[in-house]
gemmi code that builds the backbone of each chain (N, CA, C; Angstrom):
import gemmi

chains = {
    "A": [
        ("UNK", (3.562, 24.530, -1.019), (3.387, 23.700, -2.001), (1.722, 23.620, -2.222)),
        ("UNK", (1.430, 23.779, -3.578), (-0.045, 23.572, -4.283), (-0.863, 22.348, -3.312)),
        ("UNK", (-2.187, 22.778, -3.262), (-3.031, 21.374, -2.925), (-2.987, 20.491, -3.806)),
        ("UNK", (-2.597, 18.814, -3.938), (-3.428, 18.040, -4.670), (-4.550, 17.283, -4.318)),
        ("UNK", (-5.487, 17.385, -5.508), (-6.839, 16.928, -5.560), (-7.097, 15.712, -5.430)),
        ("UNK", (-7.335, 15.177, -4.624), (-7.691, 13.513, -4.679), (-9.313, 13.283, -4.776)),
        ("UNK", (-9.317, 12.517, -6.168), (-10.914, 12.646, -6.670), (-11.018, 10.948, -7.403)),
        ("UNK", (-9.364, 10.577, -7.413), (-9.218, 9.186, -8.173), (-8.488, 8.472, -7.801)),
        ("UNK", (-8.131, 7.120, -8.178), (-7.078, 6.329, -7.647), (-5.723, 7.170, -8.348)),
        ("UNK", (-6.041, 7.375, -9.584), (-4.659, 8.133, -10.226), (-4.120, 9.372, -9.382)),
        ("UNK", (-5.040, 10.124, -8.723), (-4.670, 11.203, -7.615), (-3.941, 10.576, -6.603)),
        ("UNK", (-4.440, 9.358, -6.284), (-3.948, 8.928, -5.157), (-2.444, 8.475, -5.516)),
        ("UNK", (-2.288, 7.862, -6.767), (-0.989, 7.603, -7.051), (0.050, 8.604, -7.261)),
        ("UNK", (-0.500, 9.690, -7.808), (0.006, 11.283, -7.709), (0.525, 11.803, -6.353)),
        ("UNK", (-0.246, 11.626, -5.697), (-0.024, 11.985, -4.265), (1.233, 11.313, -3.678)),
        ("UNK", (1.256, 9.938, -3.794), (2.458, 9.186, -3.598), (3.753, 9.821, -3.875)),
        ("UNK", (3.593, 10.051, -5.168), (4.875, 10.269, -5.901), (5.358, 11.670, -5.726)),
        ("UNK", (4.305, 13.017, -5.097), (4.695, 14.113, -4.567), (5.520, 13.780, -3.219)),
        ("UNK", (4.749, 12.693, -2.630), (5.516, 12.892, -1.030), (6.738, 12.066, -1.510)),
        ("UNK", (6.929, 11.231, -2.054), (8.415, 10.545, -2.312), (9.402, 11.576, -2.728)),
        ("UNK", (9.095, 12.505, -3.641), (10.018, 13.479, -3.984), (10.330, 14.364, -2.800)),
        ("UNK", (9.099, 14.636, -2.140), (9.732, 15.834, -0.959), (10.467, 15.116, -0.235)),
        ("UNK", (10.449, 13.987, 0.305), (11.059, 13.053, 1.622), (12.284, 12.569, 0.909)),
        ("UNK", (12.419, 12.515, -0.550), (14.121, 12.344, -0.869), (14.803, 13.432, -0.941)),
        ("UNK", (14.074, 14.438, -1.306), (14.621, 16.080, -1.315), (14.911, 16.527, -0.320)),
        ("UNK", (14.585, 16.123, 0.889), (14.938, 16.632, 2.267), (15.412, 15.837, 3.187)),
        ("UNK", (16.094, 14.689, 2.835), (17.134, 14.030, 3.456), (16.601, 12.852, 4.398)),
        ("UNK", (15.266, 12.584, 4.115), (14.354, 11.132, 4.648), (15.406, 9.981, 4.122)),
        ("UNK", (15.765, 9.292, 5.181), (16.199, 7.646, 4.676), (15.286, 7.098, 3.885)),
        ("UNK", (15.628, 6.180, 2.990), (15.311, 5.398, 2.396), (13.745, 4.737, 2.711)),
        ("UNK", (14.433, 4.071, 3.904), (13.125, 3.433, 4.980), (12.186, 4.301, 5.529)),
        ("UNK", (12.750, 5.616, 5.791), (11.589, 6.638, 6.204), (11.103, 7.151, 4.999)),
        ("UNK", (11.614, 7.223, 3.569), (10.777, 7.609, 2.972), (9.874, 6.523, 2.419)),
        ("UNK", (10.071, 5.367, 2.498), (9.033, 4.300, 2.078), (7.739, 4.383, 3.389)),
        ("UNK", (7.864, 4.848, 4.638), (7.302, 4.658, 5.696), (6.236, 5.785, 5.218)),
        ("UNK", (6.568, 6.954, 5.131), (5.928, 8.337, 5.024), (4.885, 7.911, 3.624)),
        ("UNK", (5.510, 7.325, 2.446), (4.603, 7.354, 1.210), (3.762, 6.326, 1.304)),
        ("UNK", (3.831, 5.203, 2.221), (2.880, 4.026, 2.602), (1.877, 4.802, 3.572)),
        ("UNK", (2.443, 5.516, 4.593), (0.958, 6.257, 5.283), (0.487, 7.470, 4.330)),
        ("UNK", (1.042, 7.910, 3.457), (0.435, 8.834, 2.643), (-0.908, 8.409, 1.516)),
        ("UNK", (-0.162, 6.768, 1.316), (-1.231, 6.070, 0.513), (-2.194, 5.914, 1.285)),
        ("UNK", (-2.195, 5.277, 2.693), (-3.408, 4.748, 3.203), (-4.283, 6.008, 3.368)),
        ("UNK", (-3.736, 7.334, 3.929), (-4.341, 8.407, 4.512), (-5.112, 9.011, 2.828)),
        ("UNK", (-4.393, 9.235, 1.589), (-4.882, 9.363, 0.766), (-6.341, 8.674, 0.291)),
        ("UNK", (-5.981, 7.370, 0.403), (-7.072, 6.550, -0.072), (-8.273, 6.543, 1.173)),
        ("UNK", (-7.999, 6.879, 2.350), (-9.314, 6.944, 3.359), (-9.715, 8.351, 2.724)),
        ("UNK", (-9.070, 9.395, 2.333), (-9.759, 10.671, 1.649), (-10.575, 10.369, 0.749)),
        ("UNK", (-10.298, 9.409, -0.267), (-11.047, 9.004, -1.449), (-12.026, 8.349, -1.227)),
        ("UNK", (-12.077, 7.255, -0.407), (-13.127, 6.271, -0.132), (-14.070, 6.715, 0.955)),
        ("UNK", (-13.718, 6.952, 2.150), (-14.387, 7.362, 3.081), (-14.853, 8.756, 3.090)),
        ("UNK", (-14.018, 9.760, 2.751), (-14.316, 11.132, 2.638), (-14.916, 11.888, 1.381)),
        ("UNK", (-14.904, 10.613, 0.479), (-15.554, 11.185, -0.586), (-14.997, 12.158, -1.707)),
        ("UNK", (-13.380, 12.280, -1.601), (-12.572, 12.983, -2.216), (-12.565, 13.957, -1.117)),
        ("UNK", (-11.174, 14.649, -1.694), (-10.574, 16.008, -0.867), (-9.219, 16.409, -1.665)),
        ("UNK", (-8.600, 16.698, -0.381), (-7.076, 16.994, -0.810), (-6.126, 16.948, -0.189)),
        ("UNK", (-4.798, 16.877, -0.695), (-3.541, 16.672, 0.306), (-2.790, 17.850, 0.173)),
        ("UNK", (-1.721, 18.148, 1.241), (-1.237, 19.275, 0.998), (0.467, 18.703, 1.310)),
        ("UNK", (1.810, 19.163, 0.693), (2.649, 18.669, 0.815), (3.706, 19.764, 1.439)),
        ("UNK", (4.439, 19.557, 2.785), (4.989, 21.054, 3.185), (6.431, 20.421, 3.658)),
        ("UNK", (6.893, 21.457, 3.766), (8.706, 21.233, 4.542), (8.538, 21.918, 5.866)),
        ("UNK", (8.996, 21.246, 7.030), (8.982, 22.097, 7.889), (10.031, 21.831, 8.732)),
        ("UNK", (10.192, 22.751, 9.709), (11.790, 22.732, 10.432), (11.551, 22.655, 11.686)),
        ("UNK", (12.177, 21.847, 12.619), (11.794, 21.680, 13.872), (12.762, 22.705, 14.446)),
        ("UNK", (12.410, 23.082, 15.954), (13.368, 24.027, 16.920), (14.735, 23.763, 16.709)),
        ("UNK", (15.336, 22.341, 16.832), (16.654, 21.807, 16.907), (17.189, 21.650, 15.327)),
        ("UNK", (16.084, 22.295, 14.578), (17.052, 22.438, 13.048), (16.802, 21.248, 12.169)),
        ("UNK", (16.040, 20.209, 12.777), (15.508, 19.117, 11.684), (14.769, 19.310, 10.995)),
        ("UNK", (14.874, 18.950, 9.522), (13.933, 18.867, 8.635), (12.664, 17.929, 8.496)),
        ("UNK", (11.599, 18.212, 8.283), (10.518, 17.181, 8.069), (9.456, 17.416, 7.446)),
        ("UNK", (8.877, 16.105, 6.781), (7.634, 16.810, 5.715), (6.611, 16.195, 6.597)),
        ("UNK", (5.512, 17.409, 6.125), (4.353, 17.389, 6.775), (3.261, 17.327, 5.772)),
        ("UNK", (2.035, 16.365, 6.089), (1.044, 16.094, 4.918), (-0.036, 16.309, 5.551)),
        ("UNK", (-0.652, 17.027, 4.783), (-2.043, 17.049, 5.410), (-3.120, 16.698, 4.352)),
        ("UNK", (-4.241, 15.779, 4.754), (-5.329, 15.357, 4.110), (-6.798, 15.846, 4.919)),
        ("UNK", (-7.389, 16.577, 3.782), (-8.847, 17.247, 4.375), (-9.566, 16.918, 3.482)),
        ("UNK", (-10.835, 16.506, 3.904), (-12.163, 16.037, 3.099), (-13.425, 16.442, 3.791)),
        ("UNK", (-14.620, 16.709, 3.502), (-15.821, 17.224, 3.756), (-16.434, 15.998, 3.543)),
        ("UNK", (-16.102, 14.849, 4.050), (-17.108, 13.468, 4.045), (-17.611, 13.489, 5.233)),
        ("UNK", (-18.557, 12.393, 5.810), (-19.237, 12.348, 7.159), (-18.507, 12.402, 8.213)),
        ("UNK", (-17.400, 12.410, 8.217), (-16.659, 12.198, 9.426), (-16.432, 11.244, 10.259)),
        ("UNK", (-15.753, 11.273, 11.202), (-15.674, 9.853, 12.061), (-16.515, 10.119, 13.385)),
        ("UNK", (-17.056, 9.047, 13.675), (-17.815, 9.050, 14.889), (-17.007, 8.979, 16.238)),
        ("UNK", (-16.351, 7.915, 16.147), (-15.631, 7.707, 17.370), (-13.809, 7.216, 16.801)),
        ("UNK", (-13.363, 7.967, 17.062), (-12.026, 8.397, 16.712), (-10.840, 7.687, 17.288)),
        ("UNK", (-11.419, 7.320, 18.385), (-10.383, 6.418, 19.039), (-10.817, 4.685, 18.451)),
        ("UNK", (-12.021, 4.646, 18.214), (-12.107, 3.291, 17.518), (-11.676, 3.110, 16.371)),
        ("UNK", (-11.779, 4.220, 15.409), (-11.120, 4.287, 13.930), (-9.789, 4.073, 14.008)),
        ("UNK", (-9.302, 4.191, 15.397), (-7.670, 4.110, 15.215), (-7.387, 2.739, 15.745)),
        ("UNK", (-8.174, 1.667, 16.055), (-7.758, 0.382, 16.409), (-7.507, -0.324, 15.064)),
        ("UNK", (-6.573, -1.081, 15.530), (-6.055, -2.255, 14.736), (-6.977, -3.055, 14.068)),
        ("UNK", (-7.567, -3.209, 13.118), (-8.491, -4.561, 12.401), (-9.984, -3.463, 12.777)),
        ("UNK", (-10.170, -2.748, 13.070), (-11.495, -1.814, 13.051), (-11.735, -1.264, 11.712)),
        ("UNK", (-12.879, -1.661, 10.912), (-13.376, -1.103, 9.616), (-14.577, -0.833, 9.084)),
        ("UNK", (-14.617, 0.141, 8.417), (-16.126, 0.317, 8.168), (-16.448, -0.327, 6.682)),
        ("UNK", (-15.074, -0.630, 5.960), (-15.312, -0.894, 4.655), (-14.847, -2.377, 4.891)),
        ("UNK", (-14.161, -2.629, 3.465), (-13.855, -4.062, 3.274), (-12.368, -4.233, 3.365)),
        ("UNK", (-11.515, -3.337, 3.859), (-10.230, -3.228, 4.220), (-10.026, -4.211, 5.406)),
        ("UNK", (-8.704, -4.149, 5.793), (-8.312, -4.723, 6.758), (-8.307, -4.005, 8.246)),
        ("UNK", (-8.707, -3.071, 8.060), (-8.294, -1.899, 9.401), (-7.299, -1.641, 9.611)),
        ("UNK", (-6.124, -1.734, 8.509), (-4.863, -0.933, 9.359), (-4.267, 0.183, 8.784)),
        ("UNK", (-5.467, 0.698, 7.888), (-4.871, 2.019, 6.965), (-4.671, 3.340, 8.216)),
        ("UNK", (-5.637, 3.569, 9.179), (-5.373, 4.531, 10.106), (-4.515, 4.212, 10.659)),
        ("UNK", (-4.572, 2.907, 11.508), (-3.645, 2.393, 12.681), (-2.431, 2.395, 12.411)),
        ("UNK", (-2.138, 1.824, 11.215), (-1.241, 1.373, 10.452), (-0.508, 2.924, 9.899)),
        ("UNK", (-0.886, 3.891, 9.333), (-0.561, 4.922, 9.131), (0.210, 5.683, 10.385)),
        ("UNK", (-0.528, 5.749, 11.437), (-0.256, 6.348, 12.639), (1.449, 5.759, 12.833)),
        ("UNK", (1.229, 4.680, 12.853), (2.584, 4.230, 13.258), (4.032, 4.490, 12.814)),
        ("UNK", (3.548, 4.779, 11.404), (4.573, 5.000, 10.272), (5.515, 6.179, 10.491)),
        ("UNK", (4.780, 7.253, 11.197), (4.993, 8.751, 11.135), (5.357, 8.925, 12.579)),
        ("UNK", (5.966, 10.295, 12.806), (6.308, 10.696, 14.129), (5.784, 11.264, 14.634)),
        ("UNK", (4.685, 12.180, 13.905), (3.607, 13.163, 14.354), (2.275, 12.836, 13.770)),
        ("UNK", (1.238, 12.657, 14.343), (-0.119, 11.961, 13.504), (-1.370, 13.045, 14.583)),
        ("UNK", (-2.113, 13.724, 13.836), (-3.074, 14.236, 14.592), (-4.395, 14.415, 13.415)),
        ("UNK", (-5.500, 13.577, 14.025), (-6.941, 13.411, 13.417), (-8.070, 14.201, 13.850)),
        ("UNK", (-8.205, 15.105, 13.299), (-9.522, 15.989, 13.518), (-10.850, 15.674, 12.780)),
        ("UNK", (-11.898, 15.099, 13.463), (-13.081, 15.079, 12.697), (-14.294, 14.903, 13.677)),
        ("UNK", (-15.315, 15.310, 13.323), (-16.456, 15.562, 13.582), (-17.560, 15.031, 12.838)),
        ("UNK", (-18.276, 13.911, 13.165), (-19.615, 13.704, 12.191), (-20.255, 15.135, 11.470)),
        ("UNK", (-20.237, 15.066, 10.055), (-20.849, 16.192, 9.700), (-19.998, 17.153, 9.051)),
        ("UNK", (-18.895, 17.277, 9.784), (-17.714, 18.433, 9.222), (-16.645, 17.704, 8.335)),
        ("UNK", (-16.588, 16.480, 8.106), (-15.679, 16.285, 7.596), (-14.188, 15.805, 8.265)),
        ("UNK", (-13.030, 15.449, 7.664), (-11.777, 14.935, 8.489), (-10.582, 15.317, 8.070)),
        ("UNK", (-9.653, 15.575, 9.012), (-8.344, 16.312, 8.668), (-7.179, 15.377, 9.510)),
        ("UNK", (-6.435, 14.958, 8.726), (-5.318, 14.563, 9.111), (-4.060, 14.956, 8.809)),
        ("UNK", (-3.245, 15.543, 9.776), (-1.950, 16.106, 9.480), (-0.979, 14.929, 10.503)),
        ("UNK", (0.101, 15.049, 9.528), (1.252, 13.848, 9.568), (2.676, 14.525, 9.527)),
        ("UNK", (3.467, 14.318, 10.322), (4.912, 14.547, 9.967), (6.029, 13.608, 10.341)),
        ("UNK", (6.723, 13.505, 9.216), (7.938, 12.647, 9.437), (9.038, 13.419, 9.382)),
        ("UNK", (9.824, 13.203, 10.526), (11.193, 14.070, 10.264), (12.794, 13.469, 10.155)),
        ("UNK", (13.565, 13.996, 9.464), (14.570, 13.523, 8.839), (15.571, 13.077, 10.148)),
        ("UNK", (16.454, 12.064, 10.085), (16.948, 11.659, 11.444), (18.401, 12.400, 11.592)),
    ],
    "B": [
        ("UNK", (-6.802, 2.711, -16.707), (-5.968, 2.095, -16.265), (-4.830, 1.097, -16.832)),
        ("UNK", (-3.631, 1.026, -16.446), (-2.983, 0.216, -16.635), (-3.268, -1.397, -16.312)),
        ("UNK", (-2.702, -2.454, -17.000), (-2.969, -3.791, -16.643), (-1.466, -4.208, -16.445)),
        ("UNK", (-1.413, -5.257, -15.449), (-0.237, -6.088, -15.279), (-0.323, -7.332, -15.642)),
        ("UNK", (0.689, -7.608, -17.149), (0.727, -8.654, -17.952), (1.150, -9.763, -17.046)),
        ("UNK", (0.428, -10.918, -17.390), (0.974, -12.231, -16.687), (1.235, -13.300, -17.606)),
        ("UNK", (2.618, -13.602, -17.546), (3.084, -14.577, -18.307), (2.738, -16.315, -18.011)),
        ("UNK", (2.737, -17.064, -18.870), (3.036, -18.612, -18.604), (3.884, -18.895, -18.982)),
        ("UNK", (4.626, -19.740, -17.993), (6.156, -20.544, -18.503), (5.728, -21.669, -17.971)),
        ("UNK", (5.734, -22.836, -18.555), (5.677, -24.365, -18.155), (3.977, -24.073, -17.196)),
        ("UNK", (4.463, -24.798, -16.158), (3.111, -24.671, -14.988), (3.165, -23.472, -14.257)),
        ("UNK", (4.168, -22.416, -14.279), (4.026, -21.783, -13.470), (3.321, -20.310, -14.025)),
        ("UNK", (2.798, -19.405, -13.413), (2.122, -18.184, -13.941), (3.149, -16.880, -13.186)),
        ("UNK", (3.664, -16.140, -14.232), (4.537, -15.112, -13.697), (3.875, -13.928, -13.882)),
        ("UNK", (4.330, -12.993, -12.893), (3.497, -11.580, -12.715), (4.647, -10.642, -11.915)),
        ("UNK", (5.347, -9.623, -13.012), (5.953, -8.926, -12.805), (5.441, -7.375, -12.479)),
        ("UNK", (5.525, -6.900, -11.253), (4.702, -5.501, -11.218), (5.770, -4.280, -11.412)),
        ("UNK", (5.912, -3.786, -12.596), (6.711, -2.876, -12.634), (5.841, -1.210, -12.936)),
        ("UNK", (4.788, -0.929, -12.182), (4.398, 0.092, -12.387), (3.669, 0.818, -11.195)),
        ("UNK", (3.643, 1.963, -10.689), (2.952, 2.383, -9.338), (1.769, 1.896, -9.737)),
        ("UNK", (1.228, 0.814, -8.497), (-0.259, 0.471, -8.406), (-1.526, 1.487, -7.848)),
        ("UNK", (-2.207, 1.584, -8.856), (-3.405, 2.281, -8.121), (-4.232, 1.176, -7.955)),
        ("UNK", (-5.260, 1.557, -7.146), (-6.444, 0.157, -6.563), (-6.960, -0.647, -7.676)),
        ("UNK", (-7.625, 0.333, -8.678), (-8.397, -0.446, -10.185), (-7.291, -1.696, -10.582)),
        ("UNK", (-6.202, -1.310, -10.841), (-5.121, -2.174, -11.410), (-4.957, -3.371, -10.501)),
        ("UNK", (-5.011, -3.187, -9.313), (-4.514, -4.252, -7.946), (-6.117, -5.043, -8.400)),
        ("UNK", (-6.930, -4.453, -8.283), (-8.268, -5.289, -8.319), (-8.563, -6.240, -9.584)),
        ("UNK", (-8.058, -5.854, -10.843), (-8.074, -6.094, -12.098), (-6.855, -7.078, -12.366)),
        ("UNK", (-5.849, -7.151, -11.485), (-5.096, -8.483, -11.506), (-5.176, -9.282, -10.754)),
        ("UNK", (-6.064, -9.246, -9.744), (-6.569, -10.109, -8.820), (-7.576, -11.013, -9.947)),
        ("UNK", (-8.346, -10.072, -10.305), (-9.532, -10.931, -11.196), (-8.796, -12.122, -12.859)),
        ("UNK", (-7.549, -11.304, -12.974), (-6.967, -11.789, -14.514), (-6.550, -12.984, -13.763)),
        ("UNK", (-5.645, -13.124, -12.558), (-4.887, -14.307, -12.095), (-5.662, -15.312, -11.703)),
        ("UNK", (-7.115, -14.845, -11.320), (-8.141, -15.952, -11.086), (-8.507, -16.794, -12.320)),
        ("UNK", (-8.614, -15.823, -13.464), (-9.215, -16.610, -14.699), (-7.828, -17.017, -15.465)),
        ("UNK", (-6.466, -16.637, -15.126), (-5.619, -17.616, -15.799), (-5.390, -18.799, -15.209)),
        ("UNK", (-5.475, -18.894, -13.909), (-5.271, -19.992, -13.047), (-6.468, -21.001, -13.801)),
        ("UNK", (-7.931, -20.837, -13.684), (-8.907, -21.414, -14.290), (-8.394, -21.892, -15.341)),
        ("UNK", (-8.156, -20.973, -16.255), (-7.711, -21.575, -17.869), (-6.712, -22.249, -18.066)),
        ("UNK", (-5.770, -22.193, -17.169), (-4.540, -22.680, -17.526), (-4.041, -23.731, -16.752)),
        ("UNK", (-4.627, -23.664, -15.392), (-4.457, -25.318, -14.551), (-2.924, -24.938, -13.879)),
        ("UNK", (-2.425, -24.079, -14.006), (-1.192, -23.805, -13.234), (-1.138, -23.910, -11.912)),
        ("UNK", (0.116, -24.564, -11.857), (0.082, -25.076, -10.553), (0.883, -24.160, -9.298)),
        ("UNK", (1.580, -23.045, -10.030), (2.082, -22.040, -9.366), (1.964, -20.659, -9.903)),
        ("UNK", (2.277, -19.507, -8.922), (2.608, -18.088, -9.296), (3.162, -17.433, -9.026)),
        ("UNK", (4.065, -16.902, -9.383), (5.279, -15.947, -9.087), (4.901, -14.709, -9.153)),
        ("UNK", (4.883, -13.898, -7.999), (4.524, -12.624, -7.949), (5.860, -11.500, -7.615)),
        ("UNK", (6.688, -11.124, -8.926), (7.774, -10.108, -8.633), (7.419, -8.760, -8.321)),
        ("UNK", (7.849, -8.359, -7.286), (7.485, -6.966, -6.679), (8.931, -6.119, -6.493)),
        ("UNK", (9.960, -6.539, -7.141), (11.200, -5.982, -7.113), (11.070, -4.329, -7.391)),
        ("UNK", (10.014, -4.204, -8.673), (9.855, -2.937, -8.977), (8.882, -2.034, -8.041)),
        ("UNK", (8.351, -2.723, -7.016), (7.264, -1.779, -6.150), (7.849, -1.299, -5.095)),
        ("UNK", (7.441, -0.155, -5.182), (8.302, 1.240, -4.089), (7.672, 0.893, -2.782)),
        ("UNK", (6.216, 0.657, -2.604), (5.369, 0.504, -1.495), (4.418, -0.593, -1.381)),
        ("UNK", (4.034, -1.083, -0.361), (3.283, -2.133, -0.160), (2.214, -1.884, 0.789)),
        ("UNK", (1.258, -0.945, 0.454), (0.120, -0.710, 1.705), (-0.662, -1.775, 1.946)),
        ("UNK", (-1.635, -1.661, 2.849), (-2.485, -2.136, 3.455), (-3.305, -2.977, 2.098)),
        ("UNK", (-4.075, -2.110, 1.042), (-4.743, -2.408, 0.096), (-3.916, -3.359, -0.976)),
        ("UNK", (-2.499, -3.049, -1.364), (-1.830, -4.194, -1.894), (-1.444, -5.185, -1.450)),
        ("UNK", (-0.944, -4.887, -0.076), (-1.163, -6.169, 0.918), (-2.205, -7.464, 0.671)),
        ("UNK", (-3.321, -6.884, 1.086), (-4.408, -7.526, 1.131), (-4.492, -8.255, -0.409)),
        ("UNK", (-3.986, -7.505, -1.304), (-4.449, -7.994, -2.892), (-3.436, -9.401, -2.921)),
        ("UNK", (-1.946, -9.017, -2.006), (-1.330, -10.430, -2.440), (-1.948, -11.534, -1.499)),
        ("UNK", (-2.293, -11.165, -0.341), (-2.978, -12.385, 0.340), (-4.035, -13.133, -0.126)),
        ("UNK", (-4.877, -12.357, -1.031), (-6.032, -12.763, -1.391), (-5.738, -13.545, -2.769)),
        ("UNK", (-4.654, -12.944, -3.652), (-4.267, -13.877, -4.703), (-3.565, -15.021, -4.103)),
        ("UNK", (-2.888, -15.035, -3.052), (-2.559, -16.725, -2.418), (-3.679, -17.402, -1.951)),
        ("UNK", (-5.003, -16.958, -1.318), (-5.835, -17.686, -1.096), (-6.524, -18.225, -2.069)),
        ("UNK", (-6.747, -17.375, -3.427), (-7.540, -17.877, -4.669), (-6.734, -18.639, -5.199)),
        ("UNK", (-5.653, -18.362, -4.918), (-4.778, -19.760, -6.176), (-4.690, -21.035, -5.471)),
        ("UNK", (-4.962, -20.937, -4.020), (-4.595, -22.087, -3.277), (-6.199, -23.138, -3.682)),
        ("UNK", (-7.054, -22.205, -3.881), (-8.699, -23.144, -4.272), (-8.320, -23.328, -5.746)),
        ("UNK", (-7.386, -23.081, -6.382), (-7.140, -23.513, -8.044), (-6.240, -24.671, -7.743)),
        ("UNK", (-5.702, -25.045, -6.450), (-4.304, -25.921, -6.196), (-3.072, -25.321, -6.748)),
        ("UNK", (-3.122, -24.248, -6.394), (-1.659, -23.559, -7.116), (-1.053, -22.718, -5.779)),
        ("UNK", (0.135, -22.453, -5.792), (0.640, -21.819, -4.290), (1.321, -20.828, -5.236)),
        ("UNK", (1.411, -19.485, -4.114), (2.012, -18.022, -4.618), (2.988, -18.058, -4.129)),
        ("UNK", (4.058, -17.496, -4.683), (5.245, -16.849, -4.177), (5.526, -15.680, -4.122)),
        ("UNK", (5.735, -14.872, -3.193), (5.847, -13.433, -3.501), (7.501, -13.184, -3.515)),
        ("UNK", (8.006, -12.264, -4.562), (9.620, -12.550, -4.571), (10.045, -10.978, -4.587)),
        ("UNK", (11.200, -10.796, -4.589), (12.075, -9.435, -4.444), (11.420, -8.130, -3.747)),
        ("UNK", (10.911, -8.549, -2.743), (10.621, -7.537, -1.942), (11.742, -6.538, -1.450)),
        ("UNK", (11.898, -5.431, -1.329), (12.731, -4.291, -1.074), (12.634, -4.405, 0.484)),
        ("UNK", (14.222, -4.355, 0.659), (14.165, -4.212, 2.276), (13.289, -2.987, 3.091)),
        ("UNK", (13.229, -1.873, 2.726), (12.730, -0.980, 3.131), (10.890, -1.359, 3.114)),
        ("UNK", (10.622, -1.959, 2.021), (9.397, -2.359, 2.177), (8.554, -3.404, 2.965)),
        ("UNK", (10.036, -4.197, 3.422), (9.625, -5.501, 4.365), (9.439, -4.690, 5.756)),
        ("UNK", (10.478, -3.755, 6.038), (10.342, -3.082, 7.212), (9.127, -2.423, 7.486)),
        ("UNK", (8.721, -1.675, 6.514), (7.294, -0.947, 6.274), (5.935, -1.685, 6.869)),
        ("UNK", (5.915, -2.877, 5.866), (4.936, -3.606, 5.957), (4.799, -4.336, 7.415)),
        ("UNK", (5.962, -4.646, 8.160), (5.909, -5.113, 9.760), (5.516, -4.143, 10.269)),
        ("UNK", (5.925, -2.921, 9.819), (5.247, -1.711, 11.380), (4.030, -1.761, 10.915)),
        ("UNK", (3.385, -1.636, 9.602), (2.118, -1.423, 9.249), (1.118, -2.232, 10.037)),
        ("UNK", (1.966, -3.627, 10.102), (1.021, -4.712, 11.074), (0.565, -5.794, 9.958)),
        ("UNK", (1.074, -5.968, 8.814), (0.868, -6.713, 7.917), (1.767, -8.012, 7.797)),
        ("UNK", (1.252, -9.268, 7.814), (1.996, -10.228, 7.960), (1.993, -10.705, 6.563)),
        ("UNK", (1.021, -10.758, 5.557), (0.894, -11.550, 4.238), (0.727, -13.120, 4.693)),
        ("UNK", (-0.056, -13.268, 5.511), (-0.271, -14.658, 6.050), (-0.543, -15.697, 4.598)),
        ("UNK", (-0.172, -16.690, 4.382), (-0.755, -17.631, 3.536), (-0.107, -17.457, 2.050)),
        ("UNK", (0.668, -16.332, 2.033), (1.674, -16.514, 0.778), (2.833, -16.995, 1.333)),
        ("UNK", (3.953, -17.461, 0.452), (5.259, -17.980, 0.853), (6.126, -16.715, 0.065)),
        ("UNK", (7.306, -16.328, 0.650), (7.960, -15.379, -0.283), (9.279, -15.963, -0.245)),
        ("UNK", (10.178, -15.386, -1.096), (11.383, -15.800, -1.750), (12.204, -14.557, -1.965)),
        ("UNK", (13.276, -14.870, -1.703), (14.480, -13.690, -1.805), (14.493, -13.081, -3.603)),
        ("UNK", (14.142, -14.018, -4.242), (14.254, -13.841, -5.932), (13.116, -14.906, -6.618)),
        ("UNK", (13.148, -14.556, -7.620), (12.552, -15.686, -8.705), (13.038, -16.877, -9.087)),
        ("UNK", (14.133, -16.793, -8.855), (14.832, -18.205, -9.223), (14.526, -19.170, -7.776)),
        ("UNK", (14.641, -18.471, -6.738), (14.066, -19.138, -5.400), (12.771, -19.675, -5.188)),
        ("UNK", (12.205, -18.596, -6.011), (10.822, -18.853, -5.908), (10.158, -19.951, -6.532)),
        ("UNK", (10.991, -20.071, -7.642), (10.999, -21.160, -8.924), (11.217, -22.517, -8.098)),
        ("UNK", (12.315, -22.600, -7.023), (12.784, -23.705, -6.300), (11.756, -24.226, -5.620)),
        ("UNK", (11.087, -22.989, -4.703), (10.025, -23.411, -4.214), (8.927, -24.191, -4.725)),
        ("UNK", (8.484, -23.598, -5.717), (7.400, -24.351, -6.340), (7.571, -25.638, -6.805)),
        ("UNK", (8.947, -25.679, -7.789), (9.260, -26.810, -8.155), (9.536, -27.963, -7.216)),
        ("UNK", (9.904, -27.713, -6.096), (10.039, -28.472, -4.562), (8.647, -29.347, -4.441)),
        ("UNK", (7.443, -28.780, -4.945), (6.158, -29.223, -4.434), (6.211, -31.069, -5.374)),
        ("UNK", (5.548, -31.868, -4.878), (5.229, -33.082, -5.104), (4.791, -33.232, -6.183)),
    ],
}
model = gemmi.Model(1)
for chain_id, residues in chains.items():
    chain = gemmi.Chain(chain_id)
    for i, (resn, *xyz) in enumerate(residues, 1):
        res = gemmi.Residue()
        res.name, res.seqid = resn, gemmi.SeqId(i, " ")
        for name, pos in zip(("N", "CA", "C"), xyz):
            atom = gemmi.Atom()
            atom.name, atom.element = name, gemmi.Element(name[0])
            atom.pos, atom.b_iso = gemmi.Position(*pos), 0.0
            res.add_atom(atom)
        chain.add_residue(res)
    model.add_chain(chain)
structure = gemmi.Structure()
structure.add_model(model)
structure.setup_entities()
């Protein structure tokens, strides 16, 4: 699937809609769809607010045991994250938020990978598998 | 940017969110509600989220803030119509919506507000 640009609040809404469609089309339950779309919303907002904009990619993946999953990748070329462990701590925030975006998103998905270095941007890849 | 309408019925403000909320719309609603509370002296706010597919940390914070702001205007906020999948997701996300009441539907929300002395 094409990359979705994240440059505005409207783009965040569009990412949510694309993720919802992909999740519904690939057998995720309503609760799992809601969890994945919520995680996508947090991560897309991070890309916009902290990364200065970037892109999202939605892919369908298959596991070795035949399960279908929805994989989301969010990339930006922003300032990056100094201390990833700290950034993933509940309640820790650089902005005015609750500090639940990143840590909460991680709890809502099955797989979560965050790669970031100061000065090189941030990439977050998550997967939610159908049950 | 879309705006969420606010209806005043008696001493209650009603907000029914029927659109896919983007952050600017959320901020605007917060401001509009504060203005309405100040202008009308309403005693209660009912926010119907039946049509809301997801509540992420930003929207959750908005709901909590509206609860706090309305209390400063001597009004109580009740969130009604939360979808089951949203409730499960919110809990897992770690959001408790402290400071706002919740009710199953608008009717029960009104009962809460009308039960006030």
